[in-house]
Chimera marker file (.cmm) of the C-alpha trace (Angstrom):
<marker_set name="trace">
<marker id="1" x="-12.523" y="25.273" z="-9.084" r="1" g="1" b="0" radius="0.5"/>
<marker id="2" x="-9.072" y="24.816" z="-10.594" r="1" g="1" b="0" radius="0.5"/>
<marker id="3" x="-6.978" y="21.678" z="-10.890" r="1" g="1" b="0" radius="0.5"/>
<marker id="4" x="-4.819" y="22.427" z="-7.821" r="1" g="1" b="0" radius="0.5"/>
<marker id="5" x="-7.823" y="22.929" z="-5.569" r="1" g="1" b="0" radius="0.5"/>
<marker id="6" x="-9.294" y="19.626" z="-6.780" r="1" g="1" b="0" radius="0.5"/>
<marker id="7" x="-6.022" y="17.842" z="-6.016" r="1" g="1" b="0" radius="0.5"/>
<marker id="8" x="-5.857" y="19.439" z="-2.553" r="1" g="1" b="0" radius="0.5"/>
<marker id="9" x="-9.464" y="18.464" z="-1.858" r="1" g="1" b="0" radius="0.5"/>
<marker id="10" x="-8.743" y="14.879" z="-2.909" r="1" g="1" b="0" radius="0.5"/>
<marker id="11" x="-5.621" y="14.786" z="-0.738" r="1" g="1" b="0" radius="0.5"/>
<marker id="12" x="-7.536" y="16.003" z="2.316" r="1" g="1" b="0" radius="0.5"/>
<marker id="13" x="-10.312" y="13.501" z="1.721" r="1" g="1" b="0" radius="0.5"/>
<marker id="14" x="-7.936" y="10.599" z="1.259" r="1" g="1" b="0" radius="0.5"/>
<marker id="15" x="-5.906" y="11.597" z="4.321" r="1" g="1" b="0" radius="0.5"/>
<marker id="16" x="-9.088" y="11.760" z="6.384" r="1" g="1" b="0" radius="0.5"/>
<marker id="17" x="-10.162" y="8.365" z="5.096" r="1" g="1" b="0" radius="0.5"/>
<marker id="18" x="-6.790" y="6.917" z="6.051" r="1" g="1" b="0" radius="0.5"/>
<marker id="19" x="-7.016" y="8.368" z="9.565" r="1" g="1" b="0" radius="0.5"/>
<marker id="20" x="-10.494" y="6.890" z="10.030" r="1" g="1" b="0" radius="0.5"/>
<marker id="21" x="-9.713" y="3.445" z="8.617" r="1" g="1" b="0" radius="0.5"/>
<marker id="22" x="-6.401" y="2.678" z="10.293" r="1" g="1" b="0" radius="0.5"/>
<marker id="23" x="-6.969" y="1.191" z="13.719" r="1" g="1" b="0" radius="0.5"/>
<marker id="24" x="-10.399" y="-0.252" z="12.949" r="1" g="1" b="0" radius="0.5"/>
<marker id="25" x="-9.096" y="-3.631" z="11.825" r="1" g="1" b="0" radius="0.5"/>
<marker id="26" x="-8.613" y="-6.843" z="13.780" r="1" g="1" b="0" radius="0.5"/>
<marker id="27" x="-6.157" y="-9.625" z="12.919" r="1" g="1" b="0" radius="0.5"/>
<marker id="28" x="-7.929" y="-11.434" z="10.024" r="1" g="1" b="0" radius="0.5"/>
<marker id="29" x="-9.331" y="-8.229" z="8.565" r="1" g="1" b="0" radius="0.5"/>
<marker id="30" x="-6.007" y="-6.450" z="9.003" r="1" g="1" b="0" radius="0.5"/>
<marker id="31" x="-4.156" y="-9.051" z="6.930" r="1" g="1" b="0" radius="0.5"/>
<marker id="32" x="-6.770" y="-8.691" z="4.191" r="1" g="1" b="0" radius="0.5"/>
<marker id="33" x="-6.616" y="-4.887" z="4.400" r="1" g="1" b="0" radius="0.5"/>
<marker id="34" x="-2.822" y="-4.948" z="4.069" r="1" g="1" b="0" radius="0.5"/>
<marker id="35" x="-3.073" y="-7.161" z="0.998" r="1" g="1" b="0" radius="0.5"/>
<marker id="36" x="-5.786" y="-4.967" z="-0.527" r="1" g="1" b="0" radius="0.5"/>
<marker id="37" x="-3.739" y="-1.820" z="0.151" r="1" g="1" b="0" radius="0.5"/>
<marker id="38" x="-0.686" y="-3.436" z="-1.469" r="1" g="1" b="0" radius="0.5"/>
<marker id="39" x="-2.716" y="-4.295" z="-4.578" r="1" g="1" b="0" radius="0.5"/>
<marker id="40" x="-4.133" y="-0.755" z="-4.719" r="1" g="1" b="0" radius="0.5"/>
<marker id="41" x="-0.614" y="0.685" z="-4.524" r="1" g="1" b="0" radius="0.5"/>
<marker id="42" x="0.602" y="-1.622" z="-7.298" r="1" g="1" b="0" radius="0.5"/>
<marker id="43" x="-2.417" y="-0.687" z="-9.418" r="1" g="1" b="0" radius="0.5"/>
<marker id="44" x="-1.678" y="3.023" z="-8.947" r="1" g="1" b="0" radius="0.5"/>
<marker id="45" x="1.894" y="2.389" z="-10.114" r="1" g="1" b="0" radius="0.5"/>
<marker id="46" x="0.650" y="0.528" z="-13.204" r="1" g="1" b="0" radius="0.5"/>
<marker id="47" x="-1.846" y="3.286" z="-14.022" r="1" g="1" b="0" radius="0.5"/>
<marker id="48" x="0.968" y="5.842" z="-14.008" r="1" g="1" b="0" radius="0.5"/>
<marker id="49" x="2.346" y="4.310" z="-17.214" r="1" g="1" b="0" radius="0.5"/>
<marker id="50" x="-0.815" y="5.206" z="-19.107" r="1" g="1" b="0" radius="0.5"/>
<marker id="51" x="-1.778" y="8.529" z="-17.520" r="1" g="1" b="0" radius="0.5"/>
<marker id="52" x="-2.349" y="11.593" z="-19.641" r="1" g="1" b="0" radius="0.5"/>
<marker id="53" x="0.106" y="14.445" z="-19.206" r="1" g="1" b="0" radius="0.5"/>
<marker id="54" x="-2.451" y="16.753" z="-17.567" r="1" g="1" b="0" radius="0.5"/>
<marker id="55" x="-3.161" y="14.166" z="-14.834" r="1" g="1" b="0" radius="0.5"/>
<marker id="56" x="0.418" y="13.411" z="-13.788" r="1" g="1" b="0" radius="0.5"/>
<marker id="57" x="0.085" y="15.342" z="-10.509" r="1" g="1" b="0" radius="0.5"/>
<marker id="58" x="-3.064" y="13.407" z="-9.638" r="1" g="1" b="0" radius="0.5"/>
<marker id="59" x="-1.382" y="10.088" z="-10.446" r="1" g="1" b="0" radius="0.5"/>
<marker id="60" x="1.618" y="10.952" z="-8.275" r="1" g="1" b="0" radius="0.5"/>
<marker id="61" x="-0.681" y="11.910" z="-5.409" r="1" g="1" b="0" radius="0.5"/>
<marker id="62" x="-2.606" y="8.660" z="-5.833" r="1" g="1" b="0" radius="0.5"/>
<marker id="63" x="0.613" y="6.621" z="-5.752" r="1" g="1" b="0" radius="0.5"/>
<marker id="64" x="1.918" y="8.496" z="-2.723" r="1" g="1" b="0" radius="0.5"/>
<marker id="65" x="-1.339" y="8.128" z="-0.821" r="1" g="1" b="0" radius="0.5"/>
<marker id="66" x="-1.694" y="4.433" z="-1.656" r="1" g="1" b="0" radius="0.5"/>
<marker id="67" x="1.901" y="3.796" z="-0.584" r="1" g="1" b="0" radius="0.5"/>
<marker id="68" x="1.453" y="5.702" z="2.668" r="1" g="1" b="0" radius="0.5"/>
<marker id="69" x="-1.773" y="3.833" z="3.467" r="1" g="1" b="0" radius="0.5"/>
<marker id="70" x="-0.106" y="0.482" z="2.742" r="1" g="1" b="0" radius="0.5"/>
<marker id="71" x="2.913" y="1.320" z="4.900" r="1" g="1" b="0" radius="0.5"/>
<marker id="72" x="0.658" y="2.472" z="7.746" r="1" g="1" b="0" radius="0.5"/>
<marker id="73" x="-1.357" y="-0.756" z="7.685" r="1" g="1" b="0" radius="0.5"/>
<marker id="74" x="1.835" y="-2.791" z="7.398" r="1" g="1" b="0" radius="0.5"/>
<marker id="75" x="3.248" y="-1.026" z="10.448" r="1" g="1" b="0" radius="0.5"/>
<marker id="76" x="0.053" y="-1.673" z="12.389" r="1" g="1" b="0" radius="0.5"/>
<marker id="77" x="0.125" y="-5.352" z="11.403" r="1" g="1" b="0" radius="0.5"/>
<marker id="78" x="3.743" y="-5.622" z="12.524" r="1" g="1" b="0" radius="0.5"/>
<marker id="79" x="2.905" y="-4.079" z="15.913" r="1" g="1" b="0" radius="0.5"/>
<marker id="80" x="0.014" y="-6.510" z="16.374" r="1" g="1" b="0" radius="0.5"/>
<marker id="81" x="2.048" y="-9.513" z="15.225" r="1" g="1" b="0" radius="0.5"/>
<marker id="82" x="-0.213" y="-10.166" z="12.249" r="1" g="1" b="0" radius="0.5"/>
<marker id="83" x="1.418" y="-12.075" z="9.422" r="1" g="1" b="0" radius="0.5"/>
<marker id="84" x="0.142" y="-12.089" z="5.872" r="1" g="1" b="0" radius="0.5"/>
<marker id="85" x="0.752" y="-15.767" z="5.194" r="1" g="1" b="0" radius="0.5"/>
<marker id="86" x="-0.632" y="-18.177" z="7.735" r="1" g="1" b="0" radius="0.5"/>
<marker id="87" x="0.124" y="-21.209" z="5.531" r="1" g="1" b="0" radius="0.5"/>
<marker id="88" x="3.732" y="-22.220" z="5.018" r="1" g="1" b="0" radius="0.5"/>
<marker id="89" x="4.747" y="-22.959" z="1.420" r="1" g="1" b="0" radius="0.5"/>
<marker id="90" x="5.328" y="-26.591" z="0.413" r="1" g="1" b="0" radius="0.5"/>
<marker id="91" x="8.640" y="-25.798" z="-1.236" r="1" g="1" b="0" radius="0.5"/>
<marker id="92" x="11.432" y="-24.429" z="0.894" r="1" g="1" b="0" radius="0.5"/>
<marker id="93" x="14.641" y="-22.968" z="-0.383" r="1" g="1" b="0" radius="0.5"/>
<marker id="94" x="17.839" y="-23.095" z="1.627" r="1" g="1" b="0" radius="0.5"/>
<marker id="95" x="19.172" y="-19.737" z="2.776" r="1" g="1" b="0" radius="0.5"/>
<marker id="96" x="22.056" y="-18.278" z="0.840" r="1" g="1" b="0" radius="0.5"/>
<marker id="97" x="25.336" y="-18.447" z="2.657" r="1" g="1" b="0" radius="0.5"/>
<marker id="98" x="28.022" y="-15.842" z="2.255" r="1" g="1" b="0" radius="0.5"/>
<marker id="99" x="30.635" y="-18.398" z="1.145" r="1" g="1" b="0" radius="0.5"/>
<marker id="100" x="28.611" y="-19.830" z="-1.748" r="1" g="1" b="0" radius="0.5"/>
<marker id="101" x="30.119" y="-18.786" z="-5.065" r="1" g="1" b="0" radius="0.5"/>
<marker id="102" x="29.661" y="-20.313" z="-8.513" r="1" g="1" b="0" radius="0.5"/>
<link id1="1" id2="2" r="1" g="1" b="0" radius="0.2"/>
<link id1="2" id2="3" r="1" g="1" b="0" radius="0.2"/>
<link id1="3" id2="4" r="1" g="1" b="0" radius="0.2"/>
<link id1="4" id2="5" r="1" g="1" b="0" radius="0.2"/>
<link id1="5" id2="6" r="1" g="1" b="0" radius="0.2"/>
<link id1="6" id2="7" r="1" g="1" b="0" radius="0.2"/>
<link id1="7" id2="8" r="1" g="1" b="0" radius="0.2"/>
<link id1="8" id2="9" r="1" g="1" b="0" radius="0.2"/>
<link id1="9" id2="10" r="1" g="1" b="0" radius="0.2"/>
<link id1="10" id2="11" r="1" g="1" b="0" radius="0.2"/>
<link id1="11" id2="12" r="1" g="1" b="0" radius="0.2"/>
<link id1="12" id2="13" r="1" g="1" b="0" radius="0.2"/>
<link id1="13" id2="14" r="1" g="1" b="0" radius="0.2"/>
<link id1="14" id2="15" r="1" g="1" b="0" radius="0.2"/>
<link id1="15" id2="16" r="1" g="1" b="0" radius="0.2"/>
<link id1="16" id2="17" r="1" g="1" b="0" radius="0.2"/>
<link id1="17" id2="18" r="1" g="1" b="0" radius="0.2"/>
<link id1="18" id2="19" r="1" g="1" b="0" radius="0.2"/>
<link id1="19" id2="20" r="1" g="1" b="0" radius="0.2"/>
<link id1="20" id2="21" r="1" g="1" b="0" radius="0.2"/>
<link id1="21" id2="22" r="1" g="1" b="0" radius="0.2"/>
<link id1="22" id2="23" r="1" g="1" b="0" radius="0.2"/>
<link id1="23" id2="24" r="1" g="1" b="0" radius="0.2"/>
<link id1="24" id2="25" r="1" g="1" b="0" radius="0.2"/>
<link id1="25" id2="26" r="1" g="1" b="0" radius="0.2"/>
<link id1="26" id2="27" r="1" g="1" b="0" radius="0.2"/>
<link id1="27" id2="28" r="1" g="1" b="0" radius="0.2"/>
<link id1="28" id2="29" r="1" g="1" b="0" radius="0.2"/>
<link id1="29" id2="30" r="1" g="1" b="0" radius="0.2"/>
<link id1="30" id2="31" r="1" g="1" b="0" radius="0.2"/>
<link id1="31" id2="32" r="1" g="1" b="0" radius="0.2"/>
<link id1="32" id2="33" r="1" g="1" b="0" radius="0.2"/>
<link id1="33" id2="34" r="1" g="1" b="0" radius="0.2"/>
<link id1="34" id2="35" r="1" g="1" b="0" radius="0.2"/>
<link id1="35" id2="36" r="1" g="1" b="0" radius="0.2"/>
<link id1="36" id2="37" r="1" g="1" b="0" radius="0.2"/>
<link id1="37" id2="38" r="1" g="1" b="0" radius="0.2"/>
<link id1="38" id2="39" r="1" g="1" b="0" radius="0.2"/>
<link id1="39" id2="40" r="1" g="1" b="0" radius="0.2"/>
<link id1="40" id2="41" r="1" g="1" b="0" radius="0.2"/>
<link id1="41" id2="42" r="1" g="1" b="0" radius="0.2"/>
<link id1="42" id2="43" r="1" g="1" b="0" radius="0.2"/>
<link id1="43" id2="44" r="1" g="1" b="0" radius="0.2"/>
<link id1="44" id2="45" r="1" g="1" b="0" radius="0.2"/>
<link id1="45" id2="46" r="1" g="1" b="0" radius="0.2"/>
<link id1="46" id2="47" r="1" g="1" b="0" radius="0.2"/>
<link id1="47" id2="48" r="1" g="1" b="0" radius="0.2"/>
<link id1="48" id2="49" r="1" g="1" b="0" radius="0.2"/>
<link id1="49" id2="50" r="1" g="1" b="0" radius="0.2"/>
<link id1="50" id2="51" r="1" g="1" b="0" radius="0.2"/>
<link id1="51" id2="52" r="1" g="1" b="0" radius="0.2"/>
<link id1="52" id2="53" r="1" g="1" b="0" radius="0.2"/>
<link id1="53" id2="54" r="1" g="1" b="0" radius="0.2"/>
<link id1="54" id2="55" r="1" g="1" b="0" radius="0.2"/>
<link id1="55" id2="56" r="1" g="1" b="0" radius="0.2"/>
<link id1="56" id2="57" r="1" g="1" b="0" radius="0.2"/>
<link id1="57" id2="58" r="1" g="1" b="0" radius="0.2"/>
<link id1="58" id2="59" r="1" g="1" b="0" radius="0.2"/>
<link id1="59" id2="60" r="1" g="1" b="0" radius="0.2"/>
<link id1="60" id2="61" r="1" g="1" b="0" radius="0.2"/>
<link id1="61" id2="62" r="1" g="1" b="0" radius="0.2"/>
<link id1="62" id2="63" r="1" g="1" b="0" radius="0.2"/>
<link id1="63" id2="64" r="1" g="1" b="0" radius="0.2"/>
<link id1="64" id2="65" r="1" g="1" b="0" radius="0.2"/>
<link id1="65" id2="66" r="1" g="1" b="0" radius="0.2"/>
<link id1="66" id2="67" r="1" g="1" b="0" radius="0.2"/>
<link id1="67" id2="68" r="1" g="1" b="0" radius="0.2"/>
<link id1="68" id2="69" r="1" g="1" b="0" radius="0.2"/>
<link id1="69" id2="70" r="1" g="1" b="0" radius="0.2"/>
<link id1="70" id2="71" r="1" g="1" b="0" radius="0.2"/>
<link id1="71" id2="72" r="1" g="1" b="0" radius="0.2"/>
<link id1="72" id2="73" r="1" g="1" b="0" radius="0.2"/>
<link id1="73" id2="74" r="1" g="1" b="0" radius="0.2"/>
<link id1="74" id2="75" r="1" g="1" b="0" radius="0.2"/>
<link id1="75" id2="76" r="1" g="1" b="0" radius="0.2"/>
<link id1="76" id2="77" r="1" g="1" b="0" radius="0.2"/>
<link id1="77" id2="78" r="1" g="1" b="0" radius="0.2"/>
<link id1="78" id2="79" r="1" g="1" b="0" radius="0.2"/>
<link id1="79" id2="80" r="1" g="1" b="0" radius="0.2"/>
<link id1="80" id2="81" r="1" g="1" b="0" radius="0.2"/>
<link id1="81" id2="82" r="1" g="1" b="0" radius="0.2"/>
<link id1="82" id2="83" r="1" g="1" b="0" radius="0.2"/>
<link id1="83" id2="84" r="1" g="1" b="0" radius="0.2"/>
<link id1="84" id2="85" r="1" g="1" b="0" radius="0.2"/>
<link id1="85" id2="86" r="1" g="1" b="0" radius="0.2"/>
<link id1="86" id2="87" r="1" g="1" b="0" radius="0.2"/>
<link id1="87" id2="88" r="1" g="1" b="0" radius="0.2"/>
<link id1="88" id2="89" r="1" g="1" b="0" radius="0.2"/>
<link id1="89" id2="90" r="1" g="1" b="0" radius="0.2"/>
<link id1="90" id2="91" r="1" g="1" b="0" radius="0.2"/>
<link id1="91" id2="92" r="1" g="1" b="0" radius="0.2"/>
<link id1="92" id2="93" r="1" g="1" b="0" radius="0.2"/>
<link id1="93" id2="94" r="1" g="1" b="0" radius="0.2"/>
<link id1="94" id2="95" r="1" g="1" b="0" radius="0.2"/>
<link id1="95" id2="96" r="1" g="1" b="0" radius="0.2"/>
<link id1="96" id2="97" r="1" g="1" b="0" radius="0.2"/>
<link id1="97" id2="98" r="1" g="1" b="0" radius="0.2"/>
<link id1="98" id2="99" r="1" g="1" b="0" radius="0.2"/>
<link id1="99" id2="100" r="1" g="1" b="0" radius="0.2"/>
<link id1="100" id2="101" r="1" g="1" b="0" radius="0.2"/>
<link id1="101" id2="102" r="1" g="1" b="0" radius="0.2"/>
</marker_set>
């Protein structure tokens, strides 16, 4: 089994996992899943900095898959009206106006 076939096998497995997992969440779990997917995507991006040259294709696939999964969950959350932050922050900042210049 060569490197390309391993990458293709991983891609198919991850795509299948994504198809199975999306749609199984309800509001509280969906918000947690979106946050977890975001952290996984960020971790994949951080790992890319330290990847060995022979694993660059794998790292790119991992980043792409994590991003796609995050975006899919985010889209589902938007459709269902799920928000990630149910608690409003204590500190509010005024919106920037277009006529504010230093």
